[in-house]
C-alpha positions in Angstrom: 144.9 97.8 102.6 142.9 99.3 99.7 139.8 101.5 100.1 136.6 99.4 100.2 138.1 96.2 98.9 138.4 95.2 95.2 134.7 94.3 94.8 133.4 96.6 97.6 131.0 94.1 99.2 129.9 90.5 99.4 131.8 87.3 100.0 135.5 87.3 99.4 135.6 91.1 98.7 138.8 91.8 100.5 142.3 90.4 101.0 142.0 86.7 100.3 145.7 85.8 100.7 146.9 83.4 103.4 149.5 84.6 105.9 152.0 82.3 107.6 155.2 82.7 109.5 155.8 85.0 112.5 157.1 88.4 113.4 155.3 91.8 113.3 152.8 92.8 110.6 151.8 96.5 110.5 148.4 96.4 108.8 147.3 99.9 107.7 143.6 100.1 107.1 142.4 102.7 104.6 138.7 103.8 104.8 135.9 101.2 105.1 135.3 97.6 104.1 138.9 96.4 104.5 137.8 92.8 104.7 140.3 90.0 105.7 139.1 86.9 103.8 142.3 84.8 103.9 143.4 82.2 106.3 145.9 83.8 108.7 145.5 81.2 111.4 149.1 79.9 111.0 150.6 83.4 111.6 152.3 83.4 115.1 153.3 87.0 115.5 151.8 90.4 116.3 149.4 92.2 114.0 149.3 95.9 114.6 146.2 97.4 113.0 146.8 101.1 112.2 144.2 103.5 111.0 145.4 105.6 108.1 143.1 108.6 108.7 142.4 108.0 112.4 138.7 108.3 111.9 136.3 105.7 110.4 138.8 103.2 109.0 137.7 99.6 109.5 139.3 96.2 109.5 136.6 93.5 109.0 137.1 89.8 109.6 135.3 87.9 106.9 136.2 84.3 107.5 136.0 81.4 110.1 139.7 80.6 110.4 140.4 82.8 113.4 143.7 84.1 114.7 144.5 81.6 117.5 148.3 81.9 117.1 148.5 85.7 116.7 148.0 88.7 118.8 146.1 91.7 117.4 146.6 95.2 118.7 
């Protein structure tokens, strides 16, 4: 992920792409405001959220689609 999102704040300020399929996704968050705006509800695998710095990195869910088919660690 990119630091603070492309627009930094507000609606749709983060990663707006959809995610489908399955498997393992290693999502590295970098700093704050790493918003997930896209529809990832069709993804059926494991999402490993990893902090780049190990301190105040954030993954923010910024949608109403949910992750019903995925596991998040």
